[in-house]
C-alpha positions in Angstrom: -80.4 197.9 26.3 -81.0 194.5 24.6 -78.8 191.8 26.0 -77.9 189.9 22.8 -75.9 187.4 24.9 -79.0 186.2 26.7 -81.6 187.1 24.2 -83.6 183.9 23.5 -82.8 182.2 20.2 -85.9 182.3 18.0 -85.7 180.2 15.0 -89.0 181.8 13.8 -87.4 185.2 13.7 -88.3 187.2 10.5 -87.5 190.6 9.1 -91.0 191.7 10.0 -90.5 191.0 13.7 -87.1 192.6 13.7 -88.6 195.7 12.3 -91.3 195.8 15.0 -88.6 195.2 17.7 -86.5 198.0 16.3 -89.4 200.4 16.3 -90.2 199.6 19.9 -86.6 200.2 21.0 -86.3 203.5 19.1 -89.5 204.8 20.6 -88.4 203.8 24.1 -85.0 205.6 23.7 -86.7 208.7 22.2 -89.1 208.9 25.1 -86.3 208.4 27.6 -84.4 211.2 25.9 -87.4 213.5 26.0 -87.3 214.1 22.3 -90.3 214.6 20.1 -91.0 213.0 16.7 -91.0 216.5 15.2 -87.4 217.1 16.3 -86.3 213.7 15.0 -88.0 214.4 11.6 -86.3 217.8 11.4 -82.9 216.5 12.2 -83.3 213.7 9.7 -84.8 215.9 7.0 -87.9 213.7 6.6 -91.6 213.7 7.5 -92.9 213.1 10.9 -95.1 210.3 9.4 -91.9 208.4 8.4 -90.5 208.6 11.9 -93.8 207.4 13.3 -94.0 204.5 10.8 -90.5 203.5 11.7 -91.5 203.4 15.4 -94.6 201.3 14.7 -92.7 198.9 12.5 -94.5 199.8 9.3 -91.4 201.2 7.6 -87.9 199.8 7.5 -85.2 202.1 8.7 -81.7 202.0 7.2 -78.8 201.3 9.5 -77.6 204.8 8.7 -80.9 206.4 9.8 -80.8 204.3 13.0 -77.3 205.5 13.7 -78.3 209.1 13.2 -81.5 208.7 15.3 -79.6 207.2 18.2 -77.1 210.1 18.0 -80.0 212.4 18.6 -80.9 210.4 21.7 -77.4 210.3 23.0 -77.3 206.5 23.5 -74.0 204.7 24.1 -72.0 202.9 21.4 -73.0 199.4 22.7 -76.7 200.0 22.4 -76.2 201.8 19.0 -74.3 198.8 17.7 -77.0 196.4 18.7 -79.8 198.4 17.2 -78.0 199.0 14.0 -77.5 195.3 13.7 -81.2 194.7 14.2 -81.8 197.3 11.4 -79.6 195.3 9.1 -81.6 192.1 10.0 -84.9 193.9 9.4 -83.8 194.8 5.9 -83.3 191.2 4.8 -85.8 189.6 2.6 -88.2 187.0 3.9 -88.9 183.9 1.9 -92.3 185.4 0.9 -90.7 188.5 -0.7 -91.0 187.2 -4.3 -94.7 187.0 -3.7 -95.1 190.5 -2.4 -97.3 191.6 -5.3 -100.1 189.3 -4.0 -99.6 190.0 -0.3 -101.0 192.9 1.6 -100.0 193.8 5.1 -97.4 192.2 7.4 -99.3 189.1 8.4 -97.1 186.4 6.8 -94.0 187.9 8.3 -95.5 188.0 11.8 -96.8 184.5 11.4 -93.3 183.3 10.5 -92.0 184.8 13.8 -94.7 183.6 16.1 -94.2 180.9 18.7 -97.9 180.1 19.0 -101.0 180.9 17.0 -104.6 180.7 18.2 -107.3 180.8 15.5 -111.0 181.2 15.7 -112.7 180.8 12.3 -116.4 180.8 11.2 -116.3 180.5 7.5 -113.3 178.7 6.1 -110.4 176.4 6.9 -107.4 178.5 8.1 -104.6 178.8 5.6 -102.2 176.7 7.6 -104.5 173.7 7.4 -105.8 174.1 3.8 -105.3 171.5 1.1 -104.0 172.8 -2.1 -107.2 172.1 -4.0 -109.3 173.8 -1.3 -107.0 176.8 -1.4 -107.4 177.1 -5.1 -111.2 176.9 -4.9 -111.4 179.3 -2.0 -109.1 181.9 -3.5 -110.7 181.7 -7.0 -114.1 182.3 -5.4 -113.0 185.2 -3.2 -110.5 187.0 -5.5 -112.7 187.6 -8.6 -110.2 190.0 -10.2 -107.1 187.9 -9.7 -105.4 186.4 -12.8 -104.5 182.7 -12.9 -100.9 183.7 -12.2 -101.9 185.7 -9.1 -104.1 182.8 -7.8 -101.2 180.4 -8.3 -98.9 182.7 -6.4 -101.3 183.0 -3.5 -101.7 179.3 -3.3 -97.9 178.8 -3.4 -97.5 181.2 -0.5 -100.2 179.4 1.5 -98.6 176.0 0.9 -95.1 177.2 1.9 -96.5 178.8 5.1 -97.5 175.3 6.2 -93.9 174.4 6.7 -94.2 176.2 10.1 -96.2 173.2 11.4 -93.5 170.6 10.6 -90.2 172.4 10.8 -87.6 171.4 13.4 -89.0 173.9 15.9 -92.7 174.0 14.9 -95.2 176.6 16.0 -97.9 175.7 18.4 -101.2 176.0 16.6 -104.6 176.0 18.3 -107.7 176.2 16.2 -111.4 176.5 17.0 -113.6 176.0 13.9 -117.3 176.7 13.8 -119.2 173.7 12.4 -120.2 175.9 9.5 -116.6 175.6 8.1 -117.1 171.8 7.8 -120.6 172.2 6.2 -119.7 174.3 3.2 -118.3 172.2 0.3 -115.6 174.5 -1.0 -114.5 173.2 -4.4 -117.2 170.5 -4.4 -117.7 167.2 -2.8 -114.3 165.5 -3.6 -112.2 168.6 -2.7 -114.0 169.1 0.6 -113.8 165.5 1.6 -110.1 165.6 1.0 -109.9 168.8 3.0 -111.6 167.1 5.9 -109.1 164.3 5.8 -106.3 166.9 5.8 -107.8 168.3 9.0 -107.8 164.9 10.6 -104.1 164.4 9.6 -103.1 167.8 10.9 -104.9 167.1 14.2 -102.5 164.2 14.7 -99.5 166.5 14.9 -98.4 167.0 18.5 -98.2 170.8 18.1 -101.7 171.2 16.6 -104.9 171.3 18.6 -108.2 171.3 16.6 -111.6 171.8 18.1 -115.0 172.1 16.5 -117.7 174.4 17.8 -120.9 172.6 17.0 -124.2 174.2 15.9 -125.7 172.6 19.0 -123.7 175.0 21.2 -126.1 177.8 20.1 -124.9 181.4 20.6 -121.3 181.8 21.5 -118.6 184.3 22.4 -117.0 184.4 18.9 -120.1 185.3 16.9 -118.7 188.8 16.1 -116.2 187.3 13.7 -113.0 185.3 13.0 -109.6 186.4 14.4 -106.1 185.1 15.0 -104.0 185.7 18.1 -100.2 185.7 17.4 -97.9 185.2 20.4 -94.2 185.8 20.3 -91.3 184.3 22.2 -89.3 187.3 23.0 -90.6 189.6 25.8 -90.0 192.7 23.8 -92.3 191.5 20.9 -95.9 192.4 21.7 -98.5 189.8 20.9 -101.0 190.7 18.2 -104.6 190.1 17.2 -105.2 189.9 13.5 -108.6 190.3 11.9 -108.6 189.5 8.2 -110.5 191.5 5.5 -110.4 192.0 1.7 -108.0 194.9 2.0 -105.3 193.4 4.1 -106.6 193.1 7.6 -106.4 194.8 11.0 -103.8 194.4 13.6 -104.7 195.1 17.3 -101.8 195.4 19.9 -103.2 197.2 22.9 -103.3 195.3 26.1 -107.0 195.6 26.6 -107.7 194.5 23.0 -105.5 191.4 23.5 -107.2 190.5 26.8 -110.7 190.8 25.2 -109.8 188.5 22.3 -108.0 186.0 24.5 -111.1 185.9 26.6 -113.4 185.4 23.6 -111.1 182.6 22.3 -110.9 180.8 25.6 -114.7 181.0 26.1 -115.3 179.6 22.5 -112.8 176.9 23.2 -114.6 175.8 26.3 -117.9 175.6 24.4 -116.3 173.5 21.7 -115.9 169.7 21.4 -112.8 168.2 22.8 -110.0 167.5 20.3 -110.9 163.8 20.3 -114.6 164.5 19.8 -113.8 167.0 17.1 -111.8 164.4 15.1 -114.6 161.9 15.5 -117.0 164.4 14.1 -114.8 165.2 11.1 -114.4 161.5 10.4 -118.2 161.1 10.5 -118.6 164.0 8.0 -116.1 162.4 5.6 -118.5 159.5 5.4 -121.7 161.4 5.7 -121.1 165.1 4.8 -123.7 167.6 5.7 -123.9 169.0 2.2 -125.1 165.6 1.0 -127.9 165.5 3.5 -131.4 164.8 2.1 -132.7 167.4 4.5 -130.9 170.2 2.4 -133.5 172.8 1.2 -131.8 173.9 -2.0 -128.8 173.4 -4.3 -126.9 170.3 -5.1 -123.3 169.0 -5.3 
């Protein structure tokens, strides 16, 4: 049973996280009742894949479906009332819903619900820290088939996501950036210099920790690729590792997977410059960017 009287107030709560929570609770009650997914599907007159997707939080269940499912499990009216209410909350539209045509997966909804986010990035500035001009240049280069309207929508979502950093109860953001991120002039010289200044400004926020992993550190724990660790406030909401890709990304939730990525992140963080040293490095690059170095072999800006 979920104690809604003592359940922590989470101002970051989103329909996505409510859907995940509902799925966890439904699966727990099904297993406690000794009922199989096949039985539930037969009683509801739906496919087993639908029941499975409800339990994993990939599909929204209607309040009516939740009520029928819980009748199968024989739960009491108090629990039923609580979970039906969560089902109603899960069907509400997040602020990002109008942009659903350019969004894939559930990342934005989970990000909106997180209490803290840890990012390791090798190639680009994370979306929460991007300037608008940097975002336009990056998306235009990466999304070759997008129309101007789709690019504009993606940029709008990215800019609105950044409100998480300055709202009344802001998320805690910890970022480790490979030096390569600072060395690639996305959008050209002026855009990239402005982006570096944006990083300096973001690092001044009390809820943002920014560290640079310099080339001089050599081989490091994060060389297999970039990832994000999303941590949630409520005990029933499992933390998630997100690995981005061109088709929407991969979510990892198993305990051993989380432990592995937390270990990788912590090891990379220890190899990185301190936050103060990182800001000093970025300030230096604003004045003397690596892409302007006379030692560059090819290309020009």
